[in-house]
Structures are given as structure tokens and as C-alpha cells.
C-alpha positions, 0 to 999 in steps of 0.5 A: 199284604193286601192281597188274598191269602189262604186261611189257617186250616187248623181246627183251632184258630187263635185270634186277638181283637184291640179292645177299649180304652175305658175311659167314655161310652162306647160309640157306633164306631166301636160298634161298626168293629166289634159288631163286624169281627163276630160276624166274621168270628161266627162265619168261623165257627158255625160254617167252617167248624173252626175252634175260635180263641178270641182274646180281647185285651182291656186297656185300663190305665191310659192317658186319657183314663188318668185325664178323665179320671183327674177331671171327675175327681174319681181314681183311674181303676173306677173309672176304668171299671164302670166303663169296663162294665158298660162296654160288655153290656154294650157288646151284650146288648149288640148279641155280639159273643163275649171273647174266650179271655178278656186280659187286662193291662193292669193285671200284666205289669209283671209280664210287661216288665219282663217283656221290656227287659227282654228287648233292651237286653237285645239291643232293640230298646234304651233307658232315657230318663225314667222311661224306655224307648224303642229303639226303630234304627236300630230294629231297622237294620234287622228287621222292616219297619214298619211292616203294615201299611206304606205311608209318608214320613210326615204323616208317620210321624205324625201318627207316631206322635199322636199315639204317644199321648200326651204324657210324652209331648214334652219328652221329644229330648229323651229319644234317639230317634223322633220315630223312637216309642215308649215302652214305659213312661216314667211315672209323673206326680199325681199318676198310677204308676208300678215300680219298676228297674227302670224307674216307677212309671207305667206300660207304653200303648203298643208294648200292651198289645203285644205282651198280652197276646204272647202271654195268653196266645203264643204261651198257652197255644203257641200260635197267633194266627189272627189279629184284629182291628180297626183300620186306624191302628195298623200304623203305628199301633199294629205296626209296632206290635209285630215290632216289639213281638220280633225284637222280643223273639229275634225272628219274623212275626209271630202274627200270621194275618191281620184283618182290618175293619173299615171305618165309620163315618159322619158327615165324612169324617171318622167317628171318635171320641176325641172330635167329639161326633159320635153317636153312642151305641145305647143312643142308637139302640133307642132308636133302632133295634140290634137286628137293625144294626147288624143289618146295616152293617152286613151290607157292606163289605168288612174292610169298607168304610161307612159314611153314617146316616139316619136313612142308612139305618131306615133302608135296615128297618125295610129289611128287618120288616121284610125279612119278619113278614115273611117268617111270619107268613111262613109259620101261619101256613096251615100244614099239609101232608106233601104232594106229588112234586110239580115244576115249582116245587122242584125250583124251590127246592132247588133255589134253597139248596142252591142259596146255601150253596152261594152263601158258603162260596161267598163267605170263602171269598174273603168272608163276602158276607155282604153277598151271602146275604143279598143272596139270602134276601133273593131266597125270600123273594124267590119264596115269596114268590112262590107262594102267590102261585100253588105251593106246598105248605112243607116246602115253604116252611123248609126254605123259612126254616133254612133263612131262620137258621142263615139268620142266626148263624150271622148273629140276627134274632127273630121270634123263635115262633118261625121255627118249625122244630119239626121239619 
């Protein structure tokens, strides 16, 4: 809707995030998306007390996978398995919480075929030369299409063509309309394929996510609360997911909300594998820590673009050093019995409490974690100022413990020796 909406008030939230197409190493643009939504997931769980069912798909068969596996002269399944393992190793190194469920395209082929058949039976898809296409003209007579992202007709068609992949470039004559998109791609020689009533082939890109989310979230939990992904997926991928679910159920979308993360750019161009302008996650982690990378993203709202530079990460290094120095200084302060409270003591108590309340208020406003993180850094400055005068060690340690708690909530890791468990 491009406006603030009230979030579902149920204790359990069902969430789907578009996962990787596993044909190459993951880059910093991927880190931007998955770190961003890891932060939001942690806020949902740790601040608002929600149980988050977090599904991620893995696209393990795709034009890019087939092309790359042919280049390397290995099977597509071997290539996909290799890069899926590397992807999840990257996620672990970034301290990103694992999904509740991981679903793979090749494990859902029968369900995808049945889903496509139902869309055909409902009158919103047609067979053509061994492929199956979604009939956007028939669909648009009954439902709004596309529902996500308003764009010009020219850019819409360009995005649709790019999303279809190289395997469909010479099949435009098979379509009834240029805006129709493939649900099932007819097999080509020497490509992986599966038998179906439409002929041998493999799924189109968009149908995969609709089916996997339907099988896990909708059927098992009778809910599809939140769909996550980069904003480049709004159209056509997410718009087509919505259309496919509506065509299957013949009613308005099952998906209650979408959230889209901003792009990570390099030299003002979107970082991507196809442009070969990317830095891999492991390359960046050789120079900077997980904390520093997370701090970088914590200072940018989830839907804003970032133009990557080492200067930005250098600033994140300084922020990490500031936090670490404060926690270490608070840790070595000798413990003493609490004395009668003075004006400055009451002030730091109030500042610590106010920070916690302010952070929650920011989280309630469209997950404004940059403002929340800024409030936490302000509390550190306030406590450092307090320590410049007459202070009480117990209050310093109490504030440091609150800082540590808030840092952990956001997925940041600092030495456990800085936490005084006795408080």
C-alpha cells in the first residue's frame, strides 16, 4: 500500500523470504537483504514477543544454474548443493538466525505441477508448445494486475522479459500476450526436466515461491502474514506471486503484507552478479567484522538504498570501538555497595529507562531501528559523561547491562565478560 499499516496482532507470524538462486557465491547485496530482515525478525521476537515462523526458499533449478553448471561441466544439482552450503555458511558468519524451514524447488515439483493444473482449470493459464503460460489478460478482467509497484508499460515489459530468463527469449510467439509469463518451461535438450501432463519441463521462476509458501505457510498454518525480499523483486516476481495465488484460490491475495529492503549499490549501480560489480560476503568479512557490517546496516532504514564505500564501514569500525570501549570500561569499574542516590545518579537511572522506552517506541514506528540504535549510542555517551564525575559503580554496570541486552537483541556480539550476570 506504500503507507503505514497496523501489523497483525496474532502471537504467531508466518513469514516467507525469497532465498537465493544458488549458482554463485553470495555478495554484499545479499547480506543487505538478509541482515536487514534478521534485524526485523529479532525485533518481532525479542521486543514484541511474537513467535515467527520463518520460511526461506532455495531456487536450486534455474536458467542461471544450468548455464553455470554447463560452464563448469558439473551437474546442476551438484552446483546448487555447493553454493547452497556456502550461502548458509555466509549467513552463519553474519549471525543471521536460521530459517524455521528451508524449501527447495526440486523437492516440490509434484506440488508445482498440481498448482499449475489448477490455474489452468480456473481459466487463468494455457498450454503452448509444451510450456504453460499465465494468462494476464484473462486474469486482469477479474483481478487487479499488477498489484505491486506502479511502473510504465515499457519498463514493465522489460522487467517481465528479464525475469523469464534466457531459456524463454525465443519463445515469444508461444504467448497470447507479451505480458504473459511462464509457469512451466518446455524441456530443452541436455537440460534437467521432469515429466508432467504438459510435457517434460521445469517450473518457471515465479510459480516456485507461490507453491512453496502455499504448501508450508498457508496449508500448515492457514496464514501468510508477511512476505519479505529486496525491492527489485516487487515486479514482476512478487506481483506475479500474488496473481498466481489469486488465480489458484480465485479470491483476493493470501498475503497480508509485503516488506521490501533497499538496494545496496556500488558506484551508484545496484550490486549484482550479472553486472560483475559485487563484493562477496567472505571478501568483506576478511576486512571487517560481522559486528561492523551489521552496524553499517543498523544505521540505514530497511527500505533505503545504500551506496557502498569502505568509508562507511570505517565509520562502523569506530562505532564498534566506541561500544566495546564503553563495555570494557564499565566491566573493570570496582564494584561497591550502592550509596545514597545523588542528582547525577537519578539522572543516569532515568536516562537508562528512557532509552529502553524510546527504542521500543522507534521499533513500533515502521521498525525504525536506526533511530533506536542512535538512542542507544546516546545512552553510552550519557553514561560516559556520568563516569567523568562522581558515580556509583552499580549504576554504571546496570546501564552497561542494558546496553548489552539491547545490542544482543539486534544481533550484535560483544564479549560476554562485559556482562555482569549478578545484576
